[in-house]
C-alpha positions as CSV (number, residue, x, y, z in Angstrom):
1,M,97.8,108.8,117.7
2,K,99.9,111.8,118.8
3,T,99.1,113.7,115.6
4,T,95.5,112.7,116.0
5,R,95.2,113.6,119.8
6,N,96.9,117.1,119.2
7,W,94.3,117.7,116.3
8,L,91.6,116.9,118.7
9,L,92.8,119.0,121.4
10,A,93.2,122.1,119.2
11,Y,89.6,121.7,117.9
12,I,88.4,121.3,121.9
13,A,90.3,124.6,122.7
14,L,88.4,125.8,119.3
15,Y,85.2,124.7,120.3
16,I,85.2,126.0,123.8
17,A,86.4,129.7,122.4
18,S,83.5,129.7,119.9
19,L,81.3,128.8,122.6
20,Y,82.3,132.7,123.8
21,L,82.9,134.2,120.6
22,F,79.7,132.9,118.6
23,P,77.5,131.4,121.3
24,L,74.5,131.3,119.2
25,T,76.0,129.4,116.3
26,S,78.4,127.0,118.6
27,R,74.9,126.0,120.5
28,I,72.8,125.4,117.6
29,L,75.4,123.3,116.2
30,T,76.2,121.6,118.9
31,L,72.5,120.8,119.8
32,S,71.7,119.9,116.2
33,L,73.7,116.9,116.5
34,I,72.1,115.9,119.8
35,L,68.8,116.4,118.1
36,A,69.8,114.5,115.3
37,M,70.5,111.6,117.5
38,L,67.2,112.2,119.1
39,I,65.4,112.3,115.8
40,E,67.0,108.7,115.1
41,V,66.1,106.7,118.0
42,P,62.6,106.0,115.9
43,T,64.3,104.8,112.9
44,G,66.2,102.1,114.9
45,F,62.6,100.1,114.9
46,F,62.6,99.8,111.3
47,K,65.0,98.0,108.6
48,S,63.9,99.8,104.9
49,E,65.7,102.9,104.2
50,R,62.4,104.4,102.9
51,A,60.7,103.7,106.1
52,R,63.5,105.3,108.3
53,R,63.7,108.3,106.4
54,L,60.0,108.4,106.7
55,A,60.4,107.9,110.7
56,T,62.9,110.9,110.5
57,L,60.9,113.3,108.7
58,L,57.8,112.4,111.1
59,T,59.7,112.9,114.2
60,G,61.6,116.2,113.2
61,V,58.4,117.6,112.4
62,G,56.6,116.2,115.4
63,L,59.3,118.1,117.5
64,V,58.4,121.5,115.9
65,V,54.7,120.6,116.4
66,L,55.3,119.8,120.3
67,V,57.5,123.1,120.7
68,V,54.6,125.5,119.1
69,Y,52.1,123.4,121.2
70,L,53.7,124.1,124.4
71,L,54.5,127.5,123.7
72,S,51.3,128.5,122.6
73,S,49.6,126.8,126.0
74,S,52.2,127.5,128.3
75,I,51.9,131.4,128.2
76,P,47.9,131.9,128.7
77,M,48.0,129.2,131.1
78,I,50.8,131.0,133.3
79,I,48.9,134.2,133.1
80,S,45.7,132.9,133.4
81,N,46.3,130.9,136.9
82,I,48.5,133.5,138.6
83,S,45.8,135.7,140.0
84,S,44.4,132.4,141.8
85,F,47.0,131.7,143.2
86,G,47.6,135.3,145.3
87,N,43.7,134.9,145.9
88,E,44.4,131.4,147.8
89,I,47.0,133.3,149.8
90,D,44.8,136.2,150.8
91,R,42.0,133.6,151.5
92,I,43.9,132.1,153.8
93,L,45.2,135.2,155.5
94,E,41.9,136.7,155.8
95,G,40.1,133.3,156.9
96,E,38.5,132.9,160.5
97,R,40.4,129.6,161.2
98,F,43.7,131.1,160.4
99,N,43.3,134.1,162.7
100,R,42.1,131.8,165.4
101,L,45.1,129.5,164.8
102,M,47.4,132.9,165.2
103,E,46.1,134.2,168.3
104,R,47.6,130.8,170.1
105,F,51.0,132.1,169.0
106,P,53.1,135.5,170.4
107,E,52.2,138.5,168.4
108,S,55.7,138.4,167.2
109,V,55.5,134.9,165.9
110,A,52.0,135.3,164.3
111,G,53.5,138.5,162.6
112,S,56.3,136.8,161.2
113,V,54.0,133.9,159.8
114,K,51.7,136.5,157.9
115,D,54.6,138.7,156.6
116,F,56.3,135.1,155.3
117,L,52.9,134.2,153.3
118,G,52.4,137.8,152.1
119,S,56.1,137.9,150.9
120,L,55.8,134.4,149.6
121,N,52.4,135.4,147.7
122,D,54.2,138.5,146.0
123,M,57.3,136.5,145.1
124,M,55.2,133.6,143.3
125,I,53.5,136.2,141.4
126,G,56.3,138.2,140.9
127,F,58.2,135.2,139.5
128,A,55.5,133.7,137.5
129,L,54.7,137.0,135.8
130,D,58.6,137.4,135.1
131,T,58.5,133.8,133.6
132,A,55.5,134.2,131.4
133,R,57.2,137.7,130.3
134,K,60.2,135.9,129.1
135,V,58.5,133.1,127.8
136,A,56.4,135.7,125.9
137,A,59.3,137.5,124.8
138,G,61.6,134.9,123.7
139,A,58.9,132.6,121.9
140,S,59.8,133.6,118.5
141,S,63.6,133.0,119.1
142,W,62.7,129.8,120.5
143,L,60.5,128.9,117.6
144,T,63.0,129.8,115.1
145,G,65.7,128.2,116.9
146,T,63.8,125.1,117.3
147,V,63.1,125.1,113.3
148,L,67.0,125.5,112.9
149,L,67.9,122.9,114.7
150,V,65.8,120.5,113.0
151,I,66.8,121.6,109.7
152,G,70.3,121.4,111.1
153,S,69.5,117.7,112.7
154,V,68.0,116.6,109.1
155,Y,71.2,117.9,107.3
156,L,73.6,116.1,109.5
157,L,71.5,113.0,109.3
158,R,71.6,113.2,105.5
159,N,75.3,114.1,105.1
160,K,76.7,112.0,107.9
161,G,78.2,109.6,105.2
162,N,79.9,112.5,103.6
163,F,81.3,113.8,106.8
164,S,83.1,110.4,107.7
165,E,84.5,110.0,104.3
166,K,85.2,113.6,102.9
167,I,85.5,116.2,105.9
168,V,87.3,114.1,108.5
169,P,90.6,113.2,106.0
170,I,90.5,117.2,105.2
171,V,90.3,118.5,109.1
172,F,92.4,115.6,110.2
173,P,95.5,115.6,107.8
174,G,98.2,113.7,108.6
175,C,96.2,111.7,111.3
176,D,96.1,107.8,112.3
177,R,92.7,107.1,110.3
178,E,91.9,103.9,111.6
179,G,92.5,105.0,115.4
180,L,90.6,108.4,114.6
181,R,87.7,106.2,112.8
182,K,87.7,103.9,115.9
183,F,87.7,106.9,118.4
184,L,85.1,108.8,116.5
185,G,82.8,105.7,116.2
186,G,83.0,104.9,119.8
187,F,82.0,108.4,120.8
188,N,79.4,108.3,118.4
189,R,78.2,105.2,120.2
190,D,78.3,106.8,123.3
191,L,75.9,109.5,122.4
192,Q,73.4,107.5,120.6
193,N,73.5,105.2,123.8
194,Y,73.1,108.3,126.0
195,V,70.6,109.7,124.0
196,F,68.3,106.5,123.8
197,Q,68.7,106.2,127.5
198,R,67.5,109.9,127.9
199,T,64.5,109.3,126.0
200,L,63.7,106.3,127.9
201,I,63.8,108.5,130.9
202,A,61.7,111.1,129.8
203,L,59.3,109.2,128.4
204,A,58.8,107.7,131.9
205,V,58.7,110.8,133.9
206,G,56.3,112.4,131.2
207,A,54.0,109.3,131.6
208,V,54.0,109.8,135.7
209,I,53.6,113.4,135.3
210,G,50.3,113.1,132.8
211,V,48.9,110.4,134.9
212,G,49.3,112.1,138.1
213,A,47.9,115.4,136.7
214,F,44.8,113.1,135.4
215,L,44.4,111.3,138.8
216,L,44.3,114.7,140.6
217,G,41.8,116.1,138.3
218,I,43.9,119.1,137.0
219,P,43.2,120.1,133.5
220,H,45.6,119.4,130.5
221,P,47.2,116.2,131.7
222,L,48.7,115.5,128.3
223,F,50.2,119.2,128.2
224,F,52.0,118.4,131.6
225,A,53.0,115.0,130.0
226,I,54.6,116.3,127.0
227,L,56.2,119.3,128.9
228,G,57.7,117.0,131.5
229,A,59.3,114.8,128.8
230,I,60.7,117.4,126.8
231,T,62.1,119.2,129.8
232,N,63.7,116.2,131.3
233,Y,66.4,116.4,128.6
234,I,67.7,119.2,130.6
235,P,69.1,117.4,134.0
236,Y,67.9,118.3,137.3
237,V,66.2,121.4,136.1
238,G,63.7,120.2,133.6
239,V,61.4,119.2,136.5
240,V,61.6,122.6,138.0
241,I,60.3,124.0,134.7
242,T,57.8,122.1,134.5
243,G,56.7,122.4,138.2
244,I,56.0,126.8,137.6
245,P,52.9,125.9,135.1
246,F,51.6,122.4,137.3
247,L,51.8,124.1,140.6
248,L,49.7,127.4,139.3
249,V,47.0,125.2,137.6
250,G,47.1,122.9,140.6
251,N,46.3,125.4,142.9
252,A,43.7,127.0,140.6
253,T,41.9,123.6,140.3
254,H,41.8,122.4,144.1
255,G,43.6,125.5,146.1
256,L,46.4,124.1,148.4
257,W,45.4,120.6,148.4
258,G,46.2,120.7,144.4
259,V,49.7,122.2,145.2
260,F,50.3,119.5,147.7
261,G,49.2,117.0,145.2
262,V,51.4,118.5,142.4
263,I,54.3,118.4,144.7
264,V,53.9,114.7,145.5
265,V,53.6,114.0,141.9
266,L,57.0,115.8,141.1
267,L,58.4,114.5,143.8
268,V,57.5,110.8,142.6
269,A,58.7,111.6,139.1
270,G,62.0,113.3,140.8
271,V,62.8,110.1,142.5
272,I,62.0,108.0,139.3
273,D,64.6,110.2,137.5
274,G,67.2,110.6,139.9
275,W,67.1,107.6,142.0
276,V,65.7,104.7,139.8
277,M,66.2,105.3,136.2
278,T,69.2,107.6,136.2
279,P,71.2,104.9,138.3
280,A,69.9,102.1,136.7
281,L,69.9,103.3,132.7
282,M,72.8,105.8,132.9
283,S,75.0,104.8,135.2
284,N,75.0,101.0,134.6
285,R,74.7,101.3,130.6
286,L,77.2,104.4,130.5
287,Q,79.4,102.7,133.0
288,I,79.9,106.2,134.6
289,N,79.1,106.5,138.6
290,W,76.1,108.7,139.3
291,F,77.8,111.1,141.6
292,V,80.3,111.8,138.4
293,I,77.3,112.7,136.2
294,L,76.1,114.9,139.1
295,V,79.3,117.1,139.7
296,A,79.8,117.1,135.6
297,V,76.4,118.6,135.1
298,I,76.4,121.0,138.0
299,A,80.0,121.9,136.8
300,I,79.7,122.6,133.2
301,G,76.0,124.3,134.0
302,E,77.7,126.6,136.3
303,L,79.7,127.7,133.3
304,L,77.4,127.7,130.6
305,G,73.9,127.7,132.4
306,I,71.2,125.6,131.1
307,Y,73.3,124.8,127.6
308,G,75.8,123.5,129.9
309,M,73.6,121.1,131.8
310,I,72.5,119.7,128.4
311,I,75.8,118.9,127.1
312,G,77.2,118.2,130.5
313,I,77.0,114.1,130.2
314,P,77.8,114.3,126.5
315,A,80.8,116.4,127.5
316,L,81.6,113.5,130.1
317,L,81.3,110.7,127.8
318,F,83.9,112.6,125.4
319,I,86.5,112.8,127.8
320,R,86.1,109.5,129.0
321,R,86.6,108.3,125.5
322,F,89.4,110.4,124.7
323,W,91.2,109.7,127.9
324,S,90.5,105.8,127.2
325,D,91.6,105.9,123.7
326,F,94.6,108.1,123.5
327,V,96.1,108.3,127.3
328,M,95.3,104.8,128.2
329,C,95.4,103.5,124.7
330,R,92.3,101.3,125.6
331,N,90.0,101.8,122.4
332,D,87.1,100.7,124.3
333,G,86.1,103.7,126.4
334,I,86.3,102.0,129.8
335,L,88.5,103.7,132.8
336,E,90.0,101.0,135.0
């Protein structure tokens, strides 16, 4: 067990070093592993090998199609709705009712309010334009990265048997094969459980956002539902990414009332995600306190950015499994 533990610690150190020495390669390989488990989620509903392979292929192709759809739709959507937000602020500042209201306040307060709204207008337009530029500039690389992720994921799925039978004995020489098998098998089950629970949460959040957009009469509710579901795989940040185009389109459609409606929908989605489904599914099924999950996601995100927030919970699962198997010698992944 000691030899196995030392090898695992050595590979952890190499992996952390690779995140800084070979950032793109290490991130693609890691995300390919997570994506492979995501692609494998629908296969659990089929028993025949042929149906499982077909489900894997269709899920992989479907993910690429969804990314292409989101990228091709989000850029013109953001750009076309930026001007409407600025026009709405200008209309408020120039409106008679607003000016009458400001006359009731001291001149310094009224000036501060007008300066704030003007600064907010400039900030939002600048932020949206900057976001659109970044999305446009990175669209090709994101699409290429997505294709590479899907290819890597399909390769891992097709060769996972060879990995356990041929590669593991080579990269872990002199180790306790049975203990290593239990550790890797347990960590794999933990990851599969996490991906499945996260998928359920993502589907629920996407459904809430899509239904909310439809009820508010905001165009493209399916787009926002898909965007909300996919970005939900980035804990605590996905709703912000979804909110940028959602707020712009809501403002262009119904003005400030549309903005308020979108904020309500995003708050409801956030409550369902953070306060209902995450504690019920993540904390209970993964047997990790929700506060520990929050701290892990924020801490690793602080080190590695959005990528760190994506792998925050998987990293926590690995640490828990390692501590349980090699420190406490429980072999069940539970810390008590």
